[in-house]
C-alpha positions as CSV (number, residue, x, y, z in Angstrom):
1,M,0.0,0.0,0.0
2,A,2.8,2.4,0.9
3,V,4.6,1.6,-2.4
4,V,1.5,2.5,-4.4
5,K,1.0,5.8,-2.5
6,E,4.7,6.7,-3.1
7,K,4.3,5.9,-6.8
8,E,1.2,8.0,-7.1
9,Q,2.8,10.9,-5.3
10,S,5.8,10.8,-7.5
11,E,3.6,10.7,-10.6
12,N,1.6,13.6,-9.3
13,A,4.8,15.5,-8.6
14,I,5.9,14.9,-12.2
15,V,2.6,15.9,-13.6
16,R,2.6,19.0,-11.4
17,L,6.1,19.9,-12.5
18,F,5.1,19.7,-16.2
19,R,1.9,21.8,-15.6
20,E,3.9,24.5,-13.8
21,T,6.6,24.5,-16.4
22,R,3.9,24.9,-19.2
23,S,2.3,27.7,-17.2
24,E,5.6,29.5,-16.8
25,L,6.4,29.1,-20.5
26,R,3.1,30.8,-21.4
27,K,4.2,33.9,-19.4
28,V,7.5,34.2,-21.4
29,V,7.6,37.1,-23.8
30,W,9.4,35.8,-26.8
31,P,11.5,38.2,-29.0
32,S,10.3,39.1,-32.4
33,R,12.0,37.9,-35.5
34,E,13.6,41.3,-36.2
35,E,14.8,41.6,-32.6
36,T,16.3,38.2,-32.7
37,F,18.1,39.0,-36.0
38,R,19.4,42.3,-34.6
39,L,20.7,40.8,-31.4
40,T,22.3,38.0,-33.4
41,V,24.1,40.6,-35.5
42,V,25.3,42.4,-32.4
43,V,26.7,39.1,-30.9
44,V,28.5,38.2,-34.1
45,L,30.0,41.7,-34.5
46,I,31.2,41.8,-30.9
47,S,32.7,38.3,-31.3
48,V,34.6,39.4,-34.5
49,V,35.9,42.5,-32.8
50,I,37.1,40.6,-29.8
51,G,38.7,38.0,-32.1
52,L,40.5,40.7,-34.0
53,I,41.8,42.3,-30.8
54,L,43.0,38.9,-29.5
55,F,44.7,38.2,-32.9
56,V,46.5,41.6,-33.0
57,S,47.6,41.3,-29.4
58,D,48.8,37.8,-29.9
59,S,50.7,38.8,-33.0
60,I,52.4,41.7,-31.2
61,F,53.4,39.5,-28.3
62,L,54.7,36.8,-30.7
63,S,56.8,39.4,-32.5
64,L,58.2,40.7,-29.2
65,Y,58.9,37.2,-28.0
66,T,60.7,36.3,-31.2
67,L,62.7,39.6,-31.1
68,L,63.7,38.9,-27.5
69,V,64.7,35.3,-28.2
70,N,66.7,36.3,-31.2
71,T,68.4,39.1,-29.2
72,V,69.3,36.8,-26.3
73,S,70.5,33.9,-28.5
74,G,72.6,36.3,-30.7
75,T,71.2,35.3,-34.1
């Protein structure tokens, strides 16, 4: 008897979880197609800018490191 009650309670908990989740998802305000496109463009542009900054700084540090190694080794 206790096993059946525990099983029913766990099933009720799962059903309640799905109902509450569905209820919360109905409250979500989804972005429009234009807003999604605009924000995607912003994310891509920021990623490209940060990538370029990292590339330039890495190139500068590589050049400085190579210059330092060549100066120390005497070549």
